MIBAKE-660933 format. One record per atom (N, C-alpha, C): residue in one letter; x, y, z. Coordinates in steps of 0.1 Angstrom, whole numbers, padded with zeros to 4 digits. Each point is the difference from the previous one (the first is absolute). Layout:
N
  aa      u      v      w
   A      X      Y      Z
...
END
This chain:
286
  aa      u      v      w
   M   0726  -0281   0136
   M  -0010  -0006   0006
   M   0004  -0010   0013
   L  -0005   0002   0009
   L   0003  -0009   0015
   L   0003  -0015  -0008
   Q   0008  -0008   0006
   Q   0000  -0014  -0002
   Q  -0009  -0005   0012
   L   0000  -0013  -0002
   L  -0008  -0007   0009
   L   0003   0000   0016
   R   0012  -0001   0001
   R   0006   0000   0015
   R  -0003   0013   0007
   P   0006   0010  -0007
   P  -0002   0017   0007
   P  -0014   0001   0000
   M  -0009  -0001  -0010
   M  -0011   0001  -0001
   M  -0009  -0006   0013
   L   0004  -0011   0004
   L  -0008  -0008   0010
   L   0005   0006   0012
   L   0013   0002   0001
   L   0006   0006   0016
   L  -0004   0013   0001
   T  -0003   0007  -0011
   T  -0005   0015   0001
   T  -0016   0000   0006
   F  -0008  -0009  -0006
   F  -0011   0000   0001
   F  -0001  -0002   0014
   L   0005  -0013   0006
   L  -0002  -0003   0013
   L   0004   0009   0012
   A   0010   0009  -0005
   A   0005   0009   0008
   A  -0010   0013   0002
   L  -0007   0003  -0012
   L  -0010   0009   0000
   L  -0013  -0006   0008
   I  -0003  -0011  -0003
   I  -0011  -0004   0010
   I   0003   0000   0015
   A   0012  -0003   0003
   A   0005   0000   0014
   A   0000   0013   0008
   F   0002   0011  -0010
   F  -0001   0014   0004
   F  -0015   0004   0001
   A  -0007  -0002  -0009
   A  -0013   0001   0002
   A  -0009  -0006   0011
   G   0007  -0012   0003
   G  -0006  -0008   0013
   G   0006   0006   0012
   N   0009   0008   0000
   N   0003   0008   0013
   N  -0011   0008   0004
   S  -0005   0006  -0008
   S  -0011   0010   0002
   S  -0013  -0006   0003
   L  -0004  -0011  -0009
   L  -0012  -0010   0005
   L   0003  -0005   0014
   L   0009  -0007   0002
   L   0003  -0005   0013
   L  -0002   0009   0014
   C   0007   0012  -0005
   C   0002   0011   0014
   C  -0015   0003   0003
   R  -0008   0005  -0013
   R  -0016   0006   0002
   R  -0007  -0014   0005
   A   0001  -0009  -0004
   A  -0007  -0010   0003
   A   0000  -0004   0016
   A   0013   0001   0003
   A   0003  -0003   0014
   A  -0005   0012   0010
   L   0002   0012  -0005
   L  -0006   0009   0009
   L  -0012   0005  -0002
   A  -0007  -0003  -0010
   A  -0015   0001  -0001
   A  -0009  -0011   0004
   N   0007  -0012   0000
   N  -0010  -0013   0004
   N   0004  -0009   0012
   T   0011   0004   0005
   T   0004  -0007   0014
   T   0003   0008   0009
   Q   0005  -0005   0009
   Q   0004   0009   0014
   Q   0015   0005   0003
   I   0007  -0005  -0011
   I   0014   0007   0003
   I   0002   0015   0000
   D   0010   0003   0005
   D   0001   0016   0002
   D   0011   0001  -0010
   A   0000   0015  -0007
   A   0010   0004  -0008
   A   0016  -0002   0004
   A   0002   0003   0012
   A   0013  -0001   0006
   A   0003  -0015   0001
   S  -0007  -0010   0006
   S   0004  -0012  -0002
   S   0000  -0007  -0013
   F  -0010   0005  -0009
   F   0004  -0004  -0013
   F   0013   0003  -0008
   T   0004   0010   0002
   T   0013   0008  -0004
   T   0010  -0010   0003
   S   0002   0001   0015
   S   0011  -0011   0007
   S  -0001  -0012  -0006
   I  -0011  -0007   0001
   I   0000  -0014  -0006
   I   0006  -0001  -0014
   R  -0005   0010  -0009
   R   0003   0000  -0012
   R   0014   0003  -0005
   L   0007   0008   0008
   L   0014   0004   0000
   L   0008  -0014   0005
   L  -0003  -0005   0011
   L   0007  -0011   0005
   L  -0002  -0009  -0007
   S  -0011  -0005  -0006
   S   0000  -0012  -0008
   S   0007   0002  -0012
   G   0001   0012  -0007
   G   0007   0004  -0012
   G   0016  -0003   0005
   A   0003   0006   0011
   A   0013  -0002   0002
   A   0006  -0013   0001
   V  -0007  -0011   0008
   V   0001  -0012   0000
   V   0001  -0010  -0014
   V  -0008   0006  -0010
   V  -0001  -0007  -0012
   V   0011   0004  -0007
   L   0002   0013  -0002
   L   0012   0003  -0007
   L   0014  -0004   0005
   W   0001  -0001   0013
   W   0012  -0004   0005
   W   0002  -0019  -0004
   I  -0012  -0003   0001
   I   0000  -0017  -0002
   I   0007   0000  -0017
   L  -0006   0007  -0007
   L   0004   0002  -0017
   L   0013   0002   0000
   L   0005   0009   0008
   L   0016   0003   0000
   L   0006  -0013   0006
   A  -0004  -0006   0007
   A   0008  -0011   0007
   A   0000  -0011  -0010
   L  -0011  -0003  -0008
   L  -0001  -0008  -0008
   L   0011   0000  -0014
   R   0001   0014  -0001
   R   0012   0003  -0009
   R   0013   0003   0007
   R   0002  -0008   0010
   R   0010   0000   0009
   R   0006   0016   0002
   R  -0010   0009   0005
   R   0006   0015   0000
   R  -0009   0003   0015
   E   0001  -0009   0009
   E  -0006  -0001   0014
   E   0005   0011   0007
   H   0012   0006  -0001
   H   0004   0011   0007
   H  -0002   0015  -0008
   C  -0013   0007   0002
   C  -0004   0008  -0009
   C   0005   0013   0006
   E   0008   0005  -0007
   E   0007   0014   0003
   E  -0005   0012  -0008
   G  -0011  -0001  -0007
   G  -0007   0009  -0012
   G  -0009   0008   0008
   G  -0002   0013  -0005
   G  -0011   0009   0004
   G   0007   0010   0011
   N  -0007   0011   0004
   N   0004   0008   0009
   N  -0012   0006   0007
   W   0004   0009   0011
   W  -0011   0002   0010
   W  -0010   0011  -0007
   L   0007   0008  -0006
   L  -0011   0011  -0005
   L  -0009  -0007  -0013
   S   0007  -0008  -0009
   S  -0012  -0008  -0007
   S  -0011  -0008   0008
   A   0006  -0008   0011
   A  -0010  -0006   0007
   A  -0011   0009   0007
   L   0004   0009   0002
   L  -0008   0012   0007
   L  -0011   0004  -0012
   A   0005   0004  -0011
   A  -0011   0000  -0012
   A  -0008  -0011  -0001
   L   0003  -0012   0002
   L  -0008  -0012  -0004
   L  -0009  -0002   0011
   F   0005   0005   0011
   F  -0010  -0001   0014
   F  -0012   0010  -0003
   V   0004   0013  -0003
   V  -0010   0011   0000
   V  -0010  -0005  -0012
   Y   0003  -0005  -0010
   Y  -0005  -0006  -0012
   Y  -0011  -0011   0005
   A   0006  -0010   0008
   A  -0010  -0012   0004
   A  -0010   0004   0010
   A   0005   0009   0009
   A  -0009   0006   0012
   A  -0011   0007  -0006
   G   0005   0013  -0008
   G  -0012   0007  -0007
   G  -0009  -0008  -0009
   F   0005  -0008  -0007
   F  -0006  -0008  -0007
   F  -0011  -0008   0008
   S   0004  -0005   0010
   S  -0011  -0007   0012
   S  -0010   0009   0003
   F   0002   0009   0007
   F  -0009   0012   0006
   F  -0008   0005  -0010
   A   0005   0001  -0012
   A  -0006   0007  -0010
   A  -0014  -0010  -0004
   Y   0003  -0012  -0003
   Y  -0012  -0008  -0003
   Y  -0008  -0006   0012
   I  -0002   0007   0007
   I  -0009   0002   0012
   I  -0013   0006  -0006
   Q   0003   0008  -0006
   Q  -0008   0011  -0006
   Q  -0003  -0002  -0019
   L   0012  -0002  -0005
   L  -0003  -0003  -0013
   L  -0005  -0012  -0006
   N  -0006   0001  -0010
   N  -0003  -0012  -0010
   N   0012  -0005  -0006
   T   0000  -0012  -0007
   T   0013  -0006  -0004
   T   0004   0009  -0012
   G  -0008   0002  -0008
   G   0005   0008  -0015
   G   0005   0013   0003
   I  -0009   0006   0008
   I   0003   0015   0001
   I   0016   0001   0008
   G   0000  -0010   0011
   G   0014  -0001   0005
   G   0009   0000  -0008
   A   0002  -0012  -0009
   A   0010  -0003  -0007
   A   0002   0011  -0012
   L  -0012   0006  -0003
   L   0004   0011  -0009
   L   0006   0012   0005
   I  -0003   0004   0011
   I   0009   0011   0007
   I   0013  -0005   0004
   L   0000  -0011   0004
   L   0015  -0005   0002
   L   0007   0003  -0012
   F  -0004  -0008  -0010
   F   0010  -0001  -0012
   F   0001   0013  -0005
   G  -0009   0010  -0001
   G   0000   0013  -0005
   G   0010   0008   0007
   A   0001  -0005   0017
   A   0010   0012   0005
   A   0012  -0008  -0002
   V   0004  -0012  -0002
   V   0013  -0004  -0002
   V   0007   0003  -0012
   Q  -0009  -0001  -0011
   Q   0006   0005  -0013
   Q   0001   0015   0000
   T  -0010   0006   0004
   T   0003   0015  -0002
   T   0012   0006   0011
   S   0005  -0009   0010
   S   0009   0007   0009
   S   0012  -0005  -0008
   M   0002  -0011  -0005
   M   0009  -0006  -0007
   M   0004   0012  -0014
   I  -0012   0003  -0006
   I   0003   0008  -0010
   I   0005   0015   0002
   A  -0005   0005   0013
   A   0002   0013   0004
   A   0016  -0001   0002
   F   0005  -0011   0009
   F   0013   0000   0003
   F   0008   0000  -0013
   G  -0005  -0004  -0009
   G   0010  -0001  -0012
   G   0001   0013  -0007
   L  -0010   0009   0001
   L  -0002   0013  -0005
   L   0009   0009   0008
   W   0001   0000   0015
   W   0007   0008   0008
   W   0016  -0005  -0003
   R   0001  -0011  -0003
   R   0017  -0006  -0003
   R   0003   0008  -0015
   G  -0011   0006  -0007
   G   0006   0006  -0012
   G  -0005  -0008  -0011
   E  -0008  -0010  -0002
   E  -0006  -0007  -0011
   E  -0008   0009  -0007
   R   0000   0000  -0013
   R  -0008   0007  -0007
   R  -0013  -0008  -0009
   F  -0010   0005  -0001
   F  -0013  -0003  -0005
   F  -0003   0006  -0014
   T  -0005  -0010  -0008
   T  -0007   0005  -0011
   T  -0014   0006   0003
   T  -0006   0007  -0008
   T  -0013   0006   0002
   T  -0010  -0014   0002
   A   0003  -0010  -0006
   A  -0010  -0011   0001
   A   0002  -0007   0014
   Q   0012   0001   0006
   Q   0001  -0004   0015
   Q  -0006   0011   0007
   W   0002   0013  -0001
   W  -0007   0008   0008
   W  -0014  -0001   0000
   L  -0005  -0003  -0012
   L  -0019  -0002  -0002
   L  -0002  -0014   0012
   G   0010  -0005  -0001
   G  -0002  -0015   0006
   G   0002   0002   0013
   L   0007   0006   0008
   L   0004   0005   0013
   L  -0015   0009   0004
   L  -0004   0009  -0007
   L  -0011   0009   0004
   L  -0012  -0010  -0001
   L  -0002  -0009  -0008
   L  -0013  -0006   0000
   L   0001  -0009   0011
   A   0011  -0007   0003
   A   0000  -0008   0011
   A  -0003   0005   0015
   C   0007   0014   0002
   C  -0004   0009   0011
   C  -0016   0002  -0001
   A  -0005   0003  -0010
   A  -0011   0006  -0002
   A  -0007  -0009   0004
   G  -0001  -0015  -0005
   G  -0006  -0011   0006
   G  -0001  -0004   0017
   L   0011   0002   0004
   L   0003  -0002   0015
   L  -0010   0013   0006
   V   0003   0011  -0004
   V  -0008   0011   0006
   V  -0014  -0003   0000
   G  -0006  -0001  -0012
   G  -0013  -0008  -0004
   G  -0006  -0008   0011
   L   0009  -0011   0001
   L  -0005  -0010   0007
   L  -0003   0005   0017
   L   0009   0008   0005
   L   0002   0004   0014
   L  -0009   0011   0002
   L  -0007   0010  -0010
   L  -0007   0010   0002
   L  -0014  -0005   0008
   P  -0004   0012   0007
   P  -0012  -0007   0011
   P  -0012  -0003  -0012
   G  -0008  -0008   0008
   G  -0012  -0006  -0009
   G  -0006  -0012   0005
   G  -0009  -0004  -0003
   G  -0006  -0012   0004
   G   0009  -0014  -0002
   A   0006  -0001  -0012
   A   0007  -0009  -0003
   A   0016   0000   0005
   A   0004   0012   0005
   A   0013   0003   0005
   A   0002  -0010   0011
   P   0015  -0003   0002
   P   0005  -0008   0009
   P   0000   0007   0011
   P   0001  -0008   0013
   P   0002   0009   0014
   P   0011   0006   0001
   L   0000   0011   0004
   L   0013   0008   0000
   L   0014  -0007   0004
   L  -0003  -0003   0016
   L   0011  -0007   0006
   L   0006  -0012  -0006
   G  -0009  -0008  -0005
   G   0006  -0014  -0008
   G   0009   0005  -0012
   A  -0006   0012  -0008
   A   0004   0000  -0012
   A   0015   0010   0003
   V   0001   0008   0011
   V   0012   0006   0004
   V   0013  -0011   0004
   L  -0006  -0012   0009
   L   0009  -0008   0003
   L   0006  -0010  -0010
   M  -0010  -0002  -0012
   M   0003  -0006  -0009
   M   0010   0009  -0011
   L  -0002   0010   0001
   L   0010   0009  -0009
   L   0013   0002   0008
   A   0001  -0003   0012
   A   0011  -0002   0008
   A   0008  -0011  -0003
   A  -0008  -0010   0001
   A   0006  -0013  -0004
   A   0005  -0001  -0013
   G  -0006   0007  -0011
   G   0006  -0001  -0014
   G   0012   0008  -0003
   V   0000   0011   0008
   V   0012   0009   0002
   V   0013  -0011   0005
   A  -0005  -0003   0010
   A   0010  -0010   0009
   A   0007  -0010  -0009
   W  -0010  -0007  -0008
   W   0002  -0011  -0011
   W   0011   0006  -0009
   G  -0006   0012  -0004
   G   0009   0004  -0010
   G   0013   0003   0003
   I   0003   0007   0012
   I   0013   0004   0004
   I   0008  -0015   0002
   Y  -0007  -0010   0005
   Y   0006  -0015   0003
   Y   0006  -0003  -0015
   S  -0009   0000  -0008
   S   0003  -0004  -0015
   S   0012   0006  -0006
   L  -0002   0014   0001
   L   0015   0008  -0003
   L   0012  -0001   0005
   R  -0001  -0004   0016
   R   0010  -0004   0005
   R   0007  -0013  -0002
   G  -0009  -0009  -0004
   G   0005  -0013  -0006
   G   0003  -0002  -0012
   K  -0003   0010  -0010
   K   0004   0000  -0014
   K   0014  -0005  -0001
   G   0000  -0009  -0013
   G   0013  -0005  -0001
   G   0010  -0008   0010
   A  -0008  -0007   0009
   A   0005  -0008   0009
   A   0005  -0011  -0008
   V   0014  -0002   0005
   V   0008  -0016  -0006
   V  -0009  -0012   0004
   A  -0007   0000   0012
   A  -0004  -0012   0004
   A  -0014   0005   0006
   P  -0010   0003  -0006
   P  -0013   0004   0005
   P  -0008  -0007   0010
   L   0002  -0014  -0004
   L  -0009  -0008   0009
   L   0006   0000   0014
   Q   0015   0001   0002
   Q   0011   0001   0012
   Q  -0004   0013   0009
   V  -0002   0010  -0009
   V  -0001   0013   0005
   V  -0014  -0001   0006
   T  -0011  -0005  -0006
   T  -0013  -0001   0004
   T  -0002  -0005   0012
   A   0005  -0012   0001
   A   0002  -0010   0012
   A   0007   0009   0012
   G   0009   0006  -0001
   G   0005   0008   0009
   G  -0006   0012   0006
   N  -0005   0005  -0012
   N  -0013   0014   0006
   N  -0011  -0009   0008
   F  -0007  -0009  -0005
   F  -0010  -0007   0008
   F   0004  -0001   0013
   I   0013  -0008   0003
   I   0002  -0003   0015
   I   0004   0011   0007
   R   0004   0012  -0007
   R   0003   0012   0008
   R  -0013   0008   0005
   T  -0014  -0005  -0007
   T  -0012   0003   0003
   T  -0008  -0004   0012
   I   0008  -0011   0005
   I  -0007  -0007   0012
   I   0002   0007   0013
   P   0009   0006   0003
   P   0000   0009   0012
   P  -0008   0010   0000
   M  -0005   0006  -0012
   M  -0008   0010  -0002
   M  -0014  -0003   0000
   A  -0002  -0013  -0007
   A  -0014  -0005   0001
   A  -0003  -0003   0015
   L   0007  -0006   0007
   L   0000  -0004   0013
   L  -0004   0012   0012
   L   0007   0012  -0005
   L  -0004   0011   0007
   L  -0014   0007  -0003
   L  -0002  -0001  -0014
   L  -0013   0003  -0004
   L  -0012  -0007   0009
   S   0002  -0014   0001
   S  -0010  -0006   0005
   S  -0001   0001   0015
   F   0012   0005   0007
   F   0001   0005   0012
   F  -0011   0012   0006
   G   0005   0008  -0012
   G  -0008   0011   0001
   G  -0017   0001  -0003
   F  -0001  -0010  -0007
   F  -0015  -0002   0001
   F  -0005  -0011   0007
   V   0006  -0007   0009
   V  -0003  -0010   0010
   V  -0013  -0001   0002
   S  -0007   0014   0005
   S  -0012   0001   0006
   S  -0011  -0002  -0011
   Q   0005   0000  -0012
   Q  -0011  -0001  -0012
   Q   0004  -0014  -0005
   A   0008  -0009   0005
   A   0001  -0013  -0008
   A  -0010  -0010   0000
   S  -0001  -0005  -0011
   S  -0012  -0011  -0001
   S   0005  -0010  -0009
   L  -0002  -0011   0002
   L   0005  -0010  -0008
   L  -0011  -0011  -0005
   D  -0001  -0008  -0011
   D  -0008  -0010   0000
   D   0008  -0009  -0009
   S  -0005  -0012  -0006
   S   0008  -0009  -0004
   S  -0002   0001  -0017
   A  -0010   0009  -0001
   A  -0002   0003  -0018
   A   0008   0013  -0002
   G   0001   0008   0009
   G   0009   0013  -0002
   G   0015  -0003   0001
   V   0004  -0009   0008
   V   0015  -0005   0003
   V   0002  -0008  -0014
   Y  -0008  -0007  -0006
   Y   0003  -0009  -0012
   Y   0001   0011  -0011
   F  -0009   0008  -0002
   F   0002   0010  -0012
   F   0012   0007   0002
   A   0005   0005   0010
   A   0013   0006   0004
   A   0010  -0008  -0005
   L   0001  -0011   0005
   L   0012  -0009  -0002
   L   0002  -0006  -0017
   V  -0013   0002  -0006
   V   0002  -0002  -0015
   V   0004   0011  -0005
   S  -0004   0010   0006
   S   0004   0013  -0010
   S   0017   0003   0003
   G   0004  -0005   0012
   G   0014   0004   0005
   G   0008  -0011  -0008
   A  -0005  -0014   0002
   A   0008  -0012  -0006
   A  -0002  -0001  -0016
   I  -0012   0002  -0004
   I  -0002  -0003  -0014
   I   0001   0011  -0009
   T  -0009   0008   0003
   T  -0002   0011  -0009
   T   0011   0013   0002
   S   0006   0000   0010
   S   0011   0009   0003
   S   0014  -0008  -0004
   G   0003  -0009   0009
   G   0012  -0005   0000
   G   0001  -0010  -0013
   V  -0008  -0010  -0004
   V   0002  -0008  -0013
   V  -0001   0009  -0012
   G  -0011   0011   0002
   G  -0001   0008  -0011
   G   0009   0008  -0005
   Y   0009   0005   0010
   Y   0010   0009  -0004
   Y   0013  -0010  -0005
   A   0001  -0013   0006
   A   0009  -0007  -0006
   A  -0003  -0005  -0016
   I  -0009  -0001  -0001
   I  -0007  -0001  -0014
   I   0001   0011  -0011
   W  -0004   0012   0007
   W   0006   0011  -0009
   W   0013   0005  -0004
   Y   0008  -0004   0011
   Y   0016   0003  -0005
   Y   0003  -0014  -0008
   S  -0006  -0008   0001
   S   0005  -0011  -0009
   S  -0005   0004  -0015
   A  -0009   0009  -0001
   A  -0007   0005  -0013
   A   0008   0012  -0007
   L   0001   0009   0009
   L   0008   0010  -0002
   L   0010   0001  -0012
   P   0010  -0010   0005
   P   0012  -0002  -0010
   P  -0002  -0006  -0016
   L  -0016  -0002   0000
   L  -0002  -0006  -0013
   L  -0010   0006  -0008
   I  -0003   0013   0006
   I  -0009   0010  -0007
   I   0006   0014  -0002
   K  -0003   0009  -0008
   K   0005   0011  -0002
   K  -0006   0010   0013
   A   0007   0010   0002
   A  -0002   0009   0012
   A  -0014   0009  -0003
   T  -0001   0002  -0012
   T  -0012   0008  -0003
   T  -0013  -0010   0001
   T   0003  -0014  -0004
   T  -0011  -0010  -0001
   T  -0004  -0002   0017
   A   0010   0000   0006
   A  -0002  -0006   0016
   A  -0008   0012   0004
   A   0004   0015  -0002
   A  -0008   0011   0005
   A  -0015   0000  -0006
   T  -0001  -0004  -0011
   T  -0015   0002  -0007
   T  -0006  -0012   0005
   V   0001  -0014   0001
   V  -0005  -0009   0005
   V  -0010   0002   0015
   Q   0011   0007   0008
   Q  -0004   0002   0009
   Q  -0014   0011   0002
   L  -0003   0003  -0011
   L  -0014   0011   0000
   L  -0010  -0009   0001
   S   0001  -0012  -0002
   S  -0012  -0011   0001
   S  -0004  -0003   0016
   V   0012   0004   0008
   V  -0005  -0003   0016
   V  -0010   0005   0006
   P  -0005   0012  -0001
   P  -0012   0005   0006
   P  -0011  -0004  -0009
   L   0000  -0002  -0012
   L  -0013  -0006  -0005
   L  -0002  -0016   0002
   L   0011  -0006   0003
   L  -0001  -0013   0005
   L  -0007  -0001   0014
   A   0007   0009   0011
   A  -0007   0002   0011
   A  -0013   0005   0001
   A  -0005   0007  -0009
   A  -0013   0006   0000
   A  -0009  -0011  -0007
   M   0004  -0008  -0009
   M  -0007  -0010  -0004
   M  -0003  -0011   0011
   G   0010  -0002   0008
   G  -0001  -0009   0011
   G  -0008   0004   0010
   G   0001   0012   0004
   G  -0009   0005   0009
   G  -0016  -0001  -0002
   V  -0002   0004  -0014
   V  -0017  -0003  -0004
   V  -0003  -0013  -0001
   L   0008  -0009  -0004
   L  -0003  -0014   0000
   L   0001  -0007   0012
   L   0010   0000   0008
   L   0002  -0009   0012
   L  -0005   0010   0011
   L  -0002   0011   0001
   L  -0005   0010   0013
   L  -0011   0006  -0001
   Q  -0005  -0002  -0013
   Q  -0014   0008  -0002
   Q   0001   0017   0001
   E   0012   0003  -0004
   E   0002   0014   0000
   E  -0006   0010  -0011
   P  -0005   0010   0003
   P  -0005   0005  -0014
   P   0010   0007  -0008
   L  -0003   0002  -0016
   L   0008   0004  -0008
   L  -0008   0013  -0006
   T   0008   0011   0007
   T  -0009   0013  -0004
   T   0005   0005  -0012
   L  -0006   0010  -0007
   L   0003   0008  -0012
   L   0013   0007   0002
   R   0001   0007   0014
   R   0011   0010   0006
   R   0014  -0009  -0004
   L  -0004  -0013   0008
   L   0012  -0010   0002
   L   0006  -0002  -0016
   L  -0008  -0003  -0010
   L   0003  -0002  -0012
   L   0006   0010  -0007
   L  -0006   0011  -0002
   L   0005   0012  -0007
   L   0014   0004   0005
   A   0001   0000   0015
   A   0014   0003   0006
   A   0009  -0009  -0002
   S  -0002  -0015  -0003
   S   0009  -0010  -0004
   S   0003   0003  -0014
   L  -0008   0005  -0008
   L   0005   0001  -0014
   L   0010   0013   0000
   A  -0001   0008   0006
   A   0006   0014   0001
   A   0013  -0004   0006
   I   0001  -0007   0010
   I   0012   0001   0011
   I   0008  -0013  -0009
   L  -0005  -0012  -0003
   L   0006  -0010  -0007
   L   0006   0004  -0014
   G  -0011   0006  -0008
   G   0005   0006  -0015
   G   0010   0009   0002
   G   0000   0011   0010
   G   0008   0010   0000
   G   0014  -0006   0003
   I   0002  -0009   0009
   I   0013  -0004   0006
   I   0006  -0011  -0014
   A  -0010  -0007  -0006
   A   0006  -0008  -0013
   A   0003   0011  -0010
   L  -0005   0012  -0002
   L   0007   0007  -0010
   L   0015   0006   0004
   V   0000   0003   0012
   V   0014   0002   0008
   V   0010  -0011  -0003
   V  -0006  -0012   0002
   V   0012  -0010   0001
   V   0002  -0005  -0016
   L  -0011  -0001  -0006
   L   0003  -0004  -0015
   L   0007   0008  -0009
   A  -0001   0012   0002
   A   0008   0011  -0006
   A   0017  -0002   0001
   V   0001  -0009   0009
   V   0017  -0001   0001
   V   0005  -0008  -0009
   N  -0010  -0009  -0007
   N   0005  -0008  -0013
   N   0002   0010  -0012
   C  -0005   0011  -0002
   C   0004   0009  -0011
   C   0007   0014   0004
   T   0003   0002   0013
   T   0005   0012   0001
   T   0010  -0002   0011
   P   0012   0010   0000
   P   0008   0000   0012
   P  -0006   0004   0012
   F  -0001  -0008   0010
   F  -0007   0001   0012
   F   0007   0010   0011
   S   0014  -0006  -0001
   S   0008   0003   0013
   S   0010   0012  -0006
   R  -0002   0006  -0005
   R   0011   0012  -0007
   R   0004   0010   0012
   K   0011   0004   0003
   K   0001   0010   0011
   K  -0001   0013  -0009
   R  -0004   0009   0009
   R  -0003   0014  -0005
   R   0017   0005  -0002
END
């Protein structure tokens, strides 16, 4: 059972991750800020906060990270923002989370990991839930928004895989955030004709970058050494549900039957894959 400190840290990190979806959707649906500006401000403020955190730990000379990981982080952040122009909070978070986990599981299979029957059933259930969510129909999310969020999820999966096992994850994350700054500026320049800012939108972007991204990642990396890897993977299943609840309560978004059923299939399937690791060899090579 989780002790109080890691439990509190984990809970705060999950709230921060769900908060990213809420803040982005609220900004793009209810303020005048454009997606490119939101992305740039989020990445810039996240880089500043992470740099400050490292400086407070006497690691002000950030040499972590690399350009390929930074590119994956940028693609995630940009796809995330542009997708939330069209998607509701819960649907966006569910597509993102499903794409992240599915891409990471697929990479494991490609590397030669073996699945049990239960794990294969879980993966098929998760994929079926994702397909069911995206099928055409009255409650289906807009296609462009869904594709952009899928791309964001795959990019985040790649970013996570590249950073797996990092000795100094906070320093690596700060280095990657800093490297995204020129990419973000190029994005804003490319969409300068559509640029639009207001105080509320800028505030949401700053909070998303500085608090729910920068501080949120710092809290998560503080919690990770204190909990099991399978526990860390499993508790993240709550993020789309927290985001959906926040969208319903704070943004008056509808909670559809399709979203509920897809959530059960996707999150339940991934949970089956992850939890089976406790009982079976997950990474035996062929």
